[in-house]
C-alpha positions as CSV (number, residue, x, y, z in Angstrom):
1,X,-20.2,10.8,60.0
2,X,-18.0,13.4,61.6
3,X,-15.8,13.4,58.6
4,X,-18.8,14.4,56.4
5,X,-19.5,17.4,58.7
6,X,-15.9,18.5,58.5
7,X,-15.9,18.4,54.7
8,X,-19.2,20.2,54.5
9,X,-17.9,22.9,56.8
10,X,-14.7,23.3,54.8
11,X,-16.7,23.4,51.5
12,X,-18.9,26.2,53.0
13,X,-15.9,28.1,54.1
14,X,-14.3,27.8,50.7
15,X,-17.3,29.1,48.9
16,X,-17.5,32.0,51.3
17,X,-13.9,32.9,50.7
18,X,-13.9,32.4,46.9
19,X,-17.2,34.4,46.3
20,X,-17.2,37.8,44.7
21,X,-18.1,40.5,47.1
22,X,-20.6,43.3,46.7
23,X,-18.0,45.9,45.7
24,X,-16.6,43.5,43.0
25,X,-20.1,43.1,41.5
26,X,-20.4,46.9,41.4
27,X,-17.1,47.2,39.5
28,X,-18.2,44.4,37.1
29,X,-21.5,46.2,36.4
30,X,-19.8,49.5,35.9
31,X,-17.2,48.1,33.5
32,X,-19.9,46.4,31.4
33,X,-22.1,49.5,31.3
34,X,-19.0,51.7,30.5
35,X,-18.0,49.4,27.6
36,X,-21.6,49.3,26.3
37,X,-22.0,53.1,26.3
38,X,-18.5,54.4,25.6
39,X,-17.2,51.7,23.4
40,X,-15.5,48.3,23.8
41,X,-12.1,48.4,25.6
42,X,-13.0,51.6,27.5
43,X,-11.8,51.4,31.1
44,X,-12.0,53.8,34.0
45,X,-8.7,55.4,33.3
46,X,-9.1,55.8,29.6
47,X,-12.5,57.3,30.1
48,X,-11.1,59.9,32.5
49,X,-8.0,60.3,30.2
50,X,-5.5,59.6,33.0
51,X,-2.8,56.9,33.3
52,X,-3.3,54.0,35.6
53,X,-0.6,55.4,37.9
54,X,-2.4,58.7,38.3
55,X,-2.6,60.2,41.8
56,X,-5.9,61.1,43.5
57,X,-5.5,64.8,42.7
58,X,-5.0,64.0,39.0
59,X,-8.1,61.9,39.0
60,X,-10.1,64.7,40.7
61,X,-8.9,67.1,38.0
62,X,-9.9,64.7,35.3
63,X,-13.2,64.1,36.9
64,X,-14.0,67.9,37.1
65,X,-13.0,68.3,33.5
66,X,-15.2,65.5,32.2
67,X,-18.1,66.4,34.5
68,X,-18.2,69.8,32.9
69,X,-18.6,68.2,29.5
70,X,-21.2,65.5,30.7
71,X,-23.2,67.7,33.0
72,X,-27.0,67.4,32.3
73,X,-27.4,71.2,32.3
74,X,-24.9,71.5,29.4
75,X,-26.5,68.7,27.3
76,X,-30.3,69.0,27.8
77,X,-31.1,67.2,24.6
78,X,-29.1,64.0,25.3
79,X,-31.3,61.4,27.0
80,X,-28.4,59.3,28.2
81,X,-26.5,62.1,29.8
82,X,-28.0,61.6,33.3
83,X,-26.8,58.0,33.3
84,X,-23.4,58.8,32.0
85,X,-23.0,61.6,34.6
86,X,-24.1,59.4,37.4
87,X,-21.7,56.7,36.2
88,X,-18.8,59.2,36.1
89,X,-19.5,60.0,39.8
90,X,-19.3,56.4,40.8
91,X,-16.2,55.8,38.7
92,X,-14.4,58.7,40.3
93,X,-15.5,57.6,43.8
94,X,-14.1,54.1,43.1
95,X,-10.7,55.5,41.9
96,X,-10.4,58.0,44.7
97,X,-10.9,55.4,47.5
98,X,-7.7,53.4,48.1
99,X,-9.3,50.1,48.8
100,X,-11.8,50.1,45.9
101,X,-9.1,51.4,43.5
102,X,-6.9,48.4,44.6
103,X,-9.8,46.1,43.7
104,X,-10.4,47.8,40.4
105,X,-6.7,47.7,39.6
106,X,-6.6,43.9,40.2
107,X,-9.4,43.4,37.7
108,X,-7.9,46.0,35.4
109,X,-4.7,43.9,35.2
110,X,-6.2,40.4,35.3
111,X,-9.3,41.0,33.3
112,X,-12.9,41.5,34.3
113,X,-15.1,38.5,34.4
114,X,-18.1,38.5,32.1
115,X,-21.8,37.9,33.0
116,X,-22.9,34.4,32.0
117,X,-26.5,34.2,33.0
118,X,-26.1,33.1,36.6
119,X,-23.1,35.0,37.6
120,X,-19.7,36.5,36.6
121,X,-17.2,34.0,35.2
122,X,-13.8,34.3,33.5
123,X,-13.8,33.3,29.9
124,X,-11.7,30.1,29.6
125,X,-10.6,27.9,26.8
126,X,-13.5,25.9,25.3
127,X,-12.4,22.9,23.4
128,X,-13.8,22.1,20.0
129,X,-15.6,18.9,18.9
130,X,-12.4,17.3,17.6
131,X,-10.5,17.9,20.8
132,X,-13.3,16.5,22.9
133,X,-13.6,13.4,20.7
134,X,-9.8,12.8,20.8
135,X,-9.8,13.2,24.6
136,X,-12.7,10.8,25.0
137,X,-11.0,8.2,22.7
138,X,-7.7,8.5,24.6
139,X,-9.6,8.3,27.9
140,X,-11.6,5.3,26.8
141,X,-8.5,3.4,25.6
142,X,-6.6,4.2,28.8
143,X,-9.5,2.9,30.9
144,X,-9.8,-0.2,28.8
145,X,-6.1,-0.9,29.1
146,X,-6.2,-0.5,32.9
147,X,-9.2,-2.8,33.1
148,X,-7.5,-5.4,30.9
149,X,-4.4,-5.4,33.3
150,X,-6.7,-5.8,36.3
151,X,-8.6,-8.7,34.6
152,X,-5.3,-10.3,33.6
153,X,-4.0,-10.2,37.2
154,X,-7.3,-11.6,38.5
155,X,-7.1,-14.5,36.1
156,X,-3.5,-15.2,37.0
157,X,-4.4,-15.4,40.7
158,X,-7.4,-17.6,39.9
159,X,-5.2,-20.0,37.8
160,X,-2.6,-20.2,40.6
161,X,-5.4,-21.0,43.1
162,X,-6.8,-23.8,40.9
163,X,-3.2,-25.2,40.5
164,X,-2.7,-25.1,44.2
165,X,-6.0,-26.8,44.9
166,X,-5.2,-29.5,42.3
167,X,-1.8,-30.1,43.8
168,X,-3.2,-30.3,47.3
169,X,-5.9,-32.8,46.1
170,X,-3.3,-34.9,44.3
171,X,-0.5,-34.8,46.8
172,X,-2.1,-34.3,50.2
173,X,-1.5,-31.7,52.9
174,X,2.3,-32.2,52.8
175,X,2.5,-31.2,49.2
176,X,5.1,-33.8,48.4
177,X,4.5,-35.7,45.2
178,X,4.2,-39.5,45.6
179,X,3.6,-39.6,49.4
180,X,0.4,-39.9,51.2
181,X,-3.0,-41.1,50.0
182,X,-3.7,-40.5,46.4
183,X,-7.0,-39.0,45.8
184,X,-6.9,-38.8,42.1
185,X,-7.2,-42.0,40.1
186,X,-5.7,-42.5,36.7
187,X,-8.3,-44.4,34.7
188,X,-7.1,-45.9,31.5
189,X,-9.7,-46.6,29.0
190,X,-8.9,-49.1,26.3
191,X,-10.2,-48.5,22.9
192,X,-12.8,-50.8,21.4
193,X,-11.4,-53.6,19.5
194,X,-13.1,-54.5,16.3
């Protein structure tokens, strides 16, 4: 019972360690919104038109330049300009902060997980129907082979036990043929004579 509690505690700790944090979710949401409004493949650096190795001062200059273009006062007829301008402020804040920039750079290099209904997941290989069927056939054949080997060994042990029991019944406890009391009779039946 103690072992169960230890495993439950370790599983709880593992999920706490492996979970995305609030800052990660903010980055994921921003990346998906940015790709939806600015175009697929747009990232924070390409939107600000700076390299990924840009310093904080270069990011601040690029932010000022883009904020002049996206300011709501300069574009009163654009209905999405307020959202884009607010998004620009959050993006520049993330890139100016060393810790949040380190987080973003990790996802920039390794890829950002996609939203899959219940949470963010990385896109992985999804096997087709043929691959799944081949895998199931190979798995089934392998399991059948293993079960046959186990059954074969069980039958061999059972046959050896039957032979030992027959020898002990025929030869006695000493297991020497011809000595001791014989318990097995050899009955000869003569055929009918016509």
